C-alpha positions in Angstrom: 0.0 0.0 0.0 2.8 2.4 0.8 4.4 1.5 -2.6 1.2 2.2 -4.4 0.9 5.5 -2.5 4.3 6.5 -3.7 3.5 5.6 -7.3 0.4 7.7 -7.1 2.4 10.6 -5.6 0.2 10.8 -2.6 2.3 12.7 0.0 0.9 11.7 3.4 2.5 13.5 6.4 4.2 10.8 8.5 3.5 12.7 11.7 -0.3 12.6 11.0 0.0 9.0 9.9 1.6 7.9 13.2 -1.0 9.6 15.3 -3.8 8.2 13.2 -2.5 4.7 13.6 -2.2 5.0 17.3 -5.7 6.4 17.5 -7.1 3.6 15.4 -5.4 1.1 17.8 -7.0 2.7 20.8 -10.5 2.5 19.1 -9.9 -1.2 18.2 -8.8 -2.0 21.7 -11.6 -0.2 23.4 -14.1 -1.7 21.0 -12.8 -5.2 21.6 -13.0 -4.6 25.4 -16.6 -3.4 25.0 -17.5 -6.5 23.0 -15.7 -8.9 25.3 -16.8 -7.5 28.7 -20.0 -5.5 28.0 -20.5 -1.8 28.1 -20.9 -1.4 31.9 -18.0 -3.7 32.8 -15.7 -2.2 30.2 -16.3 1.4 31.3 -15.8 0.3 34.9 -12.4 -1.1 34.0 -11.4 2.0 32.1 -12.3 4.2 35.0 -10.6 1.9 37.6 -7.4 2.6 39.5 -5.9 -0.5 37.8 -6.1 1.3 34.4 -4.2 4.2 35.8 -1.5 1.8 37.0 -1.3 0.3 33.5 -0.9 3.7 32.0 2.2 4.3 34.1 3.4 0.7 33.6 3.3 1.0 29.8 4.8 4.5 29.7 8.4 3.2 29.1 7.2 1.0 26.2 5.3 3.9 24.7 8.3 6.1 24.9 10.5 3.5 23.2 8.0 2.8 20.5 7.6 6.6 19.9 11.4 7.0 19.6 11.5 4.1 17.2 8.8 5.6 14.9 10.5 9.0 14.8 14.0 7.6 14.3 12.6 5.4 11.4 11.5 8.5 9.5 14.8 10.3 10.2 16.9 7.3 9.3 15.0 6.5 6.1 15.6 10.1 5.0 19.3 10.3 5.9 20.6 6.8 5.0 20.3 4.8 1.8 18.1 1.7 1.9 20.9 -0.9 1.5 22.9 -0.1 4.7 19.6 0.5 6.5 18.4 -3.0 5.7 21.8 -4.5 6.6 21.7 -2.8 10.0 18.1 -3.7 10.5 18.9 -7.4 10.1 20.8 -7.2 13.4 17.6 -6.6 15.2 16.9 -10.4 15.3 20.1 -11.2 17.1 19.7 -8.2 19.4 16.2 -9.3 20.5 17.5 -12.8 21.1 20.3 -11.6 23.5 18.0 -9.2 25.3 15.1 -11.6 25.6 17.4 -14.4 27.0 18.9 -12.0 29.6 15.5 -10.5 30.6 13.6 -13.8 31.1 16.7 -15.8 32.1 15.8 -18.4 29.6 18.5 -20.0 27.4 18.1 -20.4 23.7 19.2 -23.6 22.1 22.1 -23.5 19.6 19.7 -24.8 17.0 17.7 -21.7 17.2 20.7 -19.4 17.4 22.0 -21.0 14.2 18.6 -20.5 12.6 18.7 -16.8 13.4 22.2 -16.4 12.0 20.9 -18.1 8.8 18.0 -15.7 8.6 20.2 -12.6 9.1 22.6 -14.0 6.5 19.8 -14.4 4.0 18.7 -10.8 4.6 22.2 -9.4 4.3 22.9 -11.5 1.1 19.8 -10.2 -0.6 20.7 -6.5 0.2 24.4 -6.7 -0.7 23.5 -6.9 -4.4 21.5 -3.7 -4.4 22.9 -0.3 -5.4 22.6 2.3 -2.8 20.3 5.2 -3.7 20.9 8.8 -2.9 20.3 9.8 0.6 19.4 13.1 2.2 22.7 13.3 4.2 25.8 15.1 3.2 27.8 11.9 2.9 29.4 13.0 -0.3 31.1 16.1 1.0 34.8 16.2 0.6 35.6 18.1 3.8 35.5 15.0 6.0 32.2 15.9 7.5 30.5 13.2 5.4 32.3 10.4 7.2 31.3 11.7 10.6 27.7 12.1 9.4 27.8 8.5 8.2 28.9 7.3 11.6 26.1 9.3 13.2 23.5 7.9 10.9 24.7 4.3 11.6 24.5 4.9 15.3 21.0 6.3 15.0 19.9 3.1 13.2 21.4 1.0 15.9 19.6 3.2 18.5 16.4 2.7 16.6 16.8 -1.1 16.6 17.6 -1.0 20.3 14.4 1.0 21.0 12.1 -1.5 19.3 13.9 -4.5 20.9 13.6 -3.0 24.4 10.0 -2.0 23.8 9.1 -5.5 22.5 10.7 -7.4 25.4 9.4 -5.0 28.0 5.9 -5.2 26.5 6.1 -9.0 26.5 6.9 -9.0 30.2 4.0 -6.7 30.9 1.5 -8.8 28.9 2.7 -12.1 30.4 2.2 -10.6 33.8 -1.5 -10.0 33.1 -3.8 -11.2 35.8 -5.9 -14.3 34.9 -9.2 -12.3 34.8 -7.7 -9.2 33.2 -8.4 -8.5 29.5 -5.4 -8.1 27.1 -7.5 -5.3 25.4 -7.3 -3.2 28.6 -3.5 -3.5 28.4 -3.5 -2.6 24.7 -5.7 0.5 25.4 -3.4 1.8 28.1 -0.3 1.3 25.8 -1.8 3.0 22.8 -3.5 5.8 24.7 -0.1 6.7 26.2 1.5 6.3 22.7 -1.0 8.8 21.3 0.0 11.5 23.8 3.7 10.9 23.3 3.6 10.8 19.5 1.3 13.8 19.4 3.8 15.9 21.4 6.8 14.7 19.3 4.9 15.1 16.0 3.7 18.6 16.9 7.2 19.7 18.0 8.6 18.4 14.7 5.9 19.7 12.3 3.4 22.1 14.0 2.0 23.3 10.7 0.6 19.8 10.0 -1.8 20.2 13.0 -2.3 23.9 12.6 -4.0 23.5 9.2 -6.0 20.3 9.0 -7.2 21.1 5.5 -3.7 20.7 4.2 -3.8 17.0 5.2 -6.8 15.9 3.1 -4.6 13.2 1.5 -4.4 11.5 5.0 -8.1 10.7 4.7 -8.2 9.1 1.3 -9.2 5.4 0.9 -5.6 4.4 0.4 -4.3 6.2 3.4 -7.0 4.9 5.6 -6.2 1.4 4.4 -2.6 1.9 5.4 -3.7 3.0 8.9 -6.1 0.1 9.2 -3.5 -2.6 8.3 -0.8 -1.0 10.5 -3.3 -1.0 13.4 -4.2 -4.6 12.8 -0.5 -5.5 12.8 0.0 -3.8 16.2 -3.0 -5.5 17.8 -1.9 -8.9 16.5 1.6 -8.3 17.9 0.3 -8.0 21.4 -1.3 -11.5 21.1 1.9 -12.9 19.8 3.9 -11.4 22.6 1.5 -12.7 25.2 1.2 -16.2 24.0 4.6 -16.8 22.3 7.7 -14.5 22.7 9.6 -11.6 21.1 12.2 -13.8 19.4 9.6 -16.0 17.6 7.8 -12.8 16.5 10.9 -11.4 14.8 11.8 -14.8 13.3 8.4 -15.2 11.6 8.6 -11.5 10.8 11.5 -12.3 8.5 9.1 -14.1 6.2 7.9 -10.7 5.1 10.8 -10.8 2.5 9.6 -13.8 0.5 6.0 -12.8 0.9 6.7 -9.3 -0.3 8.7 -10.6 -3.2 5.8 -12.8 -4.4 3.2 -10.0 -4.0 5.5 -7.5 -5.8 6.0 -9.9 -8.7 2.3 -10.1 -9.4 1.2 -6.5 -8.5 4.2 -4.4 -9.7 5.9 -6.7 -12.2 9.1 -6.6 -10.1 11.4 -9.5 -11.3 12.6 -12.2 -8.9 16.4 -12.7 -9.3 18.5 -15.7 -8.5 20.0 -13.7 -5.5 16.5 -13.1 -4.2 15.6 -16.8 -4.6 18.8 -17.8 -2.6 18.0 -15.3 0.1 14.4 -16.5 0.3 15.7 -20.1 0.7 18.0 -19.0 3.5 15.3 -17.1 5.3 12.6 -19.7 5.0 15.0 -22.5 6.0 16.1 -20.6 9.1 12.5 -20.0 10.0 11.7 -23.7 9.6 14.6 -24.7 11.7 13.7 -22.3 14.4 10.1 -23.6 14.5 11.4 -27.2 14.5 10.1 -29.2 17.4 12.7 -29.7 20.2 12.2 -33.5 20.1 12.9 -33.5 16.3 16.0 -31.4 16.6 17.4 -33.5 19.5 16.8 -36.7 17.5 18.3 -35.6 14.2 20.9 -32.9 15.1 24.2 -33.4 17.0 24.2 -32.5 20.8 26.3 -29.4 20.1 23.3 -27.8 18.5 20.7 -28.8 21.1 22.4 -28.8 24.5 22.4 -25.4 26.3 24.3 -25.0 29.6 21.9 -24.3 32.4 18.8 -25.7 30.8 18.1 -29.0 32.6 15.3 -30.0 30.2 17.7 -29.7 27.2 20.9 -30.8 28.9 19.3 -34.1 30.1 17.7 -34.9 26.7 19.7 -38.2 26.4 17.9 -39.5 29.5 14.5 -38.7 28.0 15.1 -40.2 24.6 12.5 -43.0 25.0 9.8 -40.5 26.1 10.7 -38.2 23.2 10.4 -41.0 20.6 
């Protein structure tokens, strides 16, 4: 949808878009809460002291997500797509390290190798692309360009760190949900806080966008509203994934966006599929399949080096449980 929007030359203000997405998420969360709990019970939950606690609890995650959104627009403007995608591929390994430390849960070598394979596939695909012109002054001959390149790279790393920290922190909050507490209440608190933070940041960056709403008519076209809707659905779905699975699995399966996008682009935009892309897709899908491999299968068919993780009694003692596993 964003690609179609660019081809139609519809210039949607990113500040307005972010606030619209967060507002849509709040409406979806509150609507789901009303449907799930009933009007009276839902309003009681929204007016309770527990909701005020959740607003404070999700404030760090909202700040990190807001920083990620704003850095994304800045980095896409100042750095070419190829190095951006190469640096972005490090997010998967970053979230694995942080998640393992935060939850004190070891990750088997099988899954670590699968994540390395996925990152290698993403890097291999982007290494063959020519960098496009960026908005930075990287081409200056006075030496300032090299310093600006370093700053841009550091900003991308900070952007990835923000989304990794927000994802892991959000997962810990969602998994700490009380048994009788709705996940939609948690989502509403996160997105309501996000609206306030993103509005302040967006207004400070581009006050004219909010001063003259008539100049943002393109934000309310059918295409723009479709973008907002699908972004919102993705955000809501992410909360369920974080609650019932984990942040690492979310990012591993998220790597499948590359082969899916390639197929869709081939049919919709007549963008050719190269041999390099096929090899990258194979690496990414293979890594995802290995990651999703059942532990019993991996322990049965892979050497112990790939399955034994120090400190994990269930994995370290797999030889004693071979009969039960079979």
